[in-house]
C-alpha positions as CSV (number, residue, x, y, z in Angstrom):
1,X,-6.7,32.7,12.2
2,X,-8.4,34.5,10.5
3,X,-9.4,34.3,7.1
4,X,-9.2,36.2,4.0
5,X,-11.8,37.7,1.1
6,X,-9.9,39.7,-1.3
7,X,-13.1,41.6,-3.2
8,X,-13.1,44.6,-5.9
9,X,-15.5,47.1,-4.3
10,X,-15.7,48.5,-7.5
11,X,-16.6,45.4,-10.0
12,X,-18.6,46.1,-13.0
13,X,-19.2,42.5,-13.3
14,X,-22.6,41.1,-11.9
15,X,-21.0,37.9,-11.8
16,X,-18.2,38.8,-9.3
17,X,-20.4,41.0,-7.4
18,X,-22.7,38.1,-7.3
19,X,-19.5,35.7,-6.1
20,X,-18.3,38.0,-3.6
21,X,-22.1,38.7,-2.2
22,X,-22.5,34.8,-1.6
23,X,-18.7,34.0,0.0
24,X,-19.1,37.1,2.7
25,X,-22.4,35.9,3.6
26,X,-22.0,32.7,4.0
27,X,-19.1,32.9,6.4
28,X,-21.2,35.7,8.0
29,X,-23.9,32.9,8.4
30,X,-21.3,30.8,9.7
31,X,-20.0,33.5,12.6
32,X,-16.6,33.1,11.1
33,X,-13.8,35.6,11.9
34,X,-13.0,37.4,8.6
35,X,-11.6,40.4,7.1
36,X,-12.2,41.7,3.6
37,X,-9.9,43.3,0.8
38,X,-10.5,45.6,-1.4
39,X,-8.4,45.3,-4.2
40,X,-9.6,47.5,-6.1
41,X,-9.1,50.6,-4.4
42,X,-5.5,49.2,-2.8
43,X,-2.9,48.0,-5.3
44,X,-0.8,46.7,-2.1
45,X,-3.6,43.9,-1.5
46,X,-4.5,43.2,-5.6
47,X,-0.6,42.9,-5.6
48,X,-0.6,40.6,-2.6
49,X,-3.4,38.2,-4.3
50,X,-1.8,38.3,-7.0
51,X,1.5,37.2,-5.8
52,X,0.0,34.7,-3.5
53,X,-2.3,32.5,-5.7
54,X,-0.4,29.6,-6.4
55,X,1.1,29.7,-10.4
56,X,-1.9,26.3,-11.0
57,X,-4.9,28.2,-9.5
58,X,-3.9,30.7,-11.7
59,X,-6.2,30.8,-14.8
60,X,-4.1,31.1,-18.6
61,X,-3.5,35.0,-18.4
62,X,-1.9,34.3,-15.3
63,X,-4.2,37.0,-13.2
64,X,-6.8,35.8,-10.6
65,X,-10.1,37.5,-10.4
66,X,-11.8,38.3,-7.1
67,X,-13.0,36.2,-4.9
68,X,-9.4,34.8,-3.7
69,X,-9.9,33.4,-0.3
70,X,-6.7,32.2,2.1
71,X,-6.2,31.6,6.4
72,X,-3.6,34.3,6.9
73,X,-0.4,33.8,4.9
74,X,-2.4,30.3,3.7
75,X,-4.3,29.9,-0.2
76,X,-8.0,28.5,0.6
77,X,-9.2,28.5,-3.0
78,X,-11.7,31.1,-4.8
79,X,-15.6,30.9,-5.3
80,X,-15.5,27.5,-7.3
81,X,-13.7,25.7,-4.7
82,X,-15.4,27.5,-2.1
83,X,-18.8,26.6,-3.9
84,X,-17.8,23.4,-4.7
85,X,-17.2,22.7,-0.1
86,X,-19.8,23.8,0.6
87,X,-22.4,21.4,-1.3
88,X,-20.0,19.0,0.2
89,X,-20.1,20.6,3.7
90,X,-17.1,20.5,4.2
91,X,-16.8,24.4,4.6
92,X,-14.5,24.9,7.7
93,X,-12.0,22.1,6.2
94,X,-12.0,24.2,3.1
95,X,-11.1,27.1,5.5
96,X,-8.7,24.7,7.2
97,X,-10.6,25.5,10.4
98,X,-11.9,23.0,13.2
99,X,-15.6,22.4,13.1
100,X,-17.5,23.4,15.4
101,X,-18.8,20.7,17.5
102,X,-22.7,19.8,16.6
103,X,-22.6,20.8,13.1
104,X,-22.9,18.7,10.0
105,X,-19.2,18.8,9.3
106,X,-18.6,17.8,12.6
107,X,-20.7,14.7,12.7
108,X,-19.5,14.0,9.1
109,X,-15.6,13.8,10.5
110,X,-17.3,11.3,13.2
111,X,-18.5,9.0,11.3
112,X,-15.0,8.8,9.2
113,X,-13.5,8.6,12.3
114,X,-15.8,5.8,13.6
115,X,-15.1,4.0,10.1
116,X,-11.2,5.0,9.8
117,X,-10.8,3.7,13.8
118,X,-13.0,0.4,13.3
119,X,-15.1,1.1,16.5
120,X,-17.9,1.9,15.3
121,X,-20.5,-0.5,17.1
122,X,-21.2,-3.7,16.0
123,X,-24.4,-4.3,17.5
124,X,-26.1,-6.7,19.8
125,X,-24.8,-10.0,19.7
126,X,-28.2,-12.1,20.6
127,X,-29.1,-9.9,17.3
128,X,-26.6,-11.3,14.6
129,X,-28.8,-14.7,14.2
130,X,-30.9,-14.1,11.2
131,X,-33.9,-16.1,11.1
132,X,-34.9,-17.1,7.0
133,X,-37.5,-14.4,6.0
134,X,-39.7,-17.7,5.0
135,X,-39.4,-19.7,8.0
136,X,-40.8,-16.2,10.1
137,X,-43.7,-15.3,7.7
138,X,-44.5,-18.8,6.0
139,X,-46.4,-18.8,2.7
140,X,-47.8,-15.2,3.4
141,X,-44.4,-14.1,2.3
142,X,-45.0,-15.9,-1.0
143,X,-47.9,-14.7,-1.8
144,X,-46.3,-10.7,-1.2
145,X,-43.7,-11.6,-3.9
146,X,-46.7,-12.9,-6.1
147,X,-48.5,-9.1,-5.7
148,X,-45.1,-7.4,-6.4
149,X,-44.4,-9.3,-9.2
150,X,-47.7,-8.6,-10.6
151,X,-47.7,-4.8,-10.1
152,X,-44.5,-4.4,-11.5
153,X,-45.4,-4.7,-14.9
154,X,-48.3,-2.1,-14.5
155,X,-45.6,0.1,-13.3
156,X,-43.4,-0.2,-16.7
157,X,-45.0,2.2,-19.0
158,X,-45.1,4.9,-16.5
159,X,-42.1,4.9,-15.4
160,X,-40.3,4.9,-18.9
161,X,-42.6,8.4,-19.1
162,X,-41.2,9.6,-16.3
163,X,-37.5,8.6,-17.4
164,X,-38.5,11.2,-20.9
165,X,-39.8,13.7,-18.7
166,X,-36.6,13.5,-16.9
167,X,-34.5,13.5,-19.5
168,X,-35.7,16.1,-20.9
169,X,-35.9,18.1,-18.3
170,X,-32.2,18.0,-17.2
171,X,-31.3,18.8,-21.1
172,X,-32.6,21.9,-20.6
173,X,-31.3,22.3,-17.4
174,X,-27.8,21.9,-19.1
175,X,-28.6,23.9,-22.0
176,X,-29.4,27.1,-19.7
177,X,-26.2,26.0,-16.9
178,X,-23.9,26.5,-20.1
179,X,-25.5,29.7,-21.3
180,X,-24.4,30.8,-17.8
181,X,-21.4,29.9,-18.1
182,X,-21.1,31.9,-20.9
183,X,-22.2,35.1,-19.6
184,X,-19.8,34.4,-16.9
185,X,-17.0,33.8,-18.7
186,X,-17.8,37.2,-20.8
187,X,-18.7,38.9,-17.7
188,X,-15.3,38.0,-15.7
189,X,-12.9,38.8,-19.4
190,X,-14.7,42.2,-18.9
191,X,-13.2,42.4,-15.6
192,X,-10.2,41.2,-16.1
193,X,-9.5,43.6,-18.9
194,X,-10.7,46.3,-16.6
195,X,-8.4,45.5,-14.1
196,X,-5.4,45.5,-16.3
197,X,-6.5,49.0,-17.9
198,X,-6.8,50.4,-14.2
199,X,-3.1,48.6,-14.0
200,X,-1.9,50.7,-17.5
201,X,-3.5,53.3,-15.8
202,X,-1.4,53.6,-12.5
203,X,1.7,52.6,-14.2
204,X,1.2,55.5,-16.8
205,X,0.6,58.2,-14.0
206,X,4.1,57.3,-11.4
207,X,6.0,57.4,-15.0
208,X,4.4,60.8,-15.7
209,X,5.1,61.9,-12.0
210,X,8.5,60.6,-12.1
211,X,9.4,62.8,-15.7
212,X,7.8,65.7,-13.8
213,X,10.3,65.5,-10.9
214,X,13.5,65.0,-12.9
215,X,12.5,68.0,-15.0
216,X,11.7,69.9,-12.6
217,X,15.1,68.6,-11.2
218,X,17.1,70.0,-14.2
219,X,15.2,73.7,-14.2
220,X,16.8,73.4,-10.4
221,X,19.9,72.6,-11.8
222,X,20.4,75.2,-14.3
223,X,19.4,77.6,-13.0
């Protein structure tokens, strides 16, 4: 199985270029076999990509932007779904590939199988009986709880200040993220406009060539 990554080599959008580089670099780091297909210089690649992206995965205008990822003929997803899979350590599942032994994804899969099949270790039966904490430690445990209770009141003010700082930081980060998304959307819209102009130019060129051929044929018949 070969992974296909559809990209645009002559893209004028820095956002799209960055997304393409992220996908390719990550696949190379994982040593995953892939083929990079250019939609900017190859009309067939562009038409194949647009045709095979599922309708429900296409944007409102119906024209998906690169990078788009496939496993042979099967659609895997776009950059956003790839990024989510990377964050969740589930890239191999996203690509439809078995994770290599020893990888984080393989370990997670093994844990899920253990939980679902009920084959996890049940522990030593001799250790199953719990001894009450008070019986083990006597009055020492009560004294420890009292000390902890006194310390909690002193920490409350510091915790509140820290929470306020964290909220301010989070709000600022959200604002920056929203601005970045707006910038990315503008760049993607510009890239889409350029692709549409290229398609229109190619169609017009084909029509002109057909008209020239027709005129030549008529002239030859007239002679």
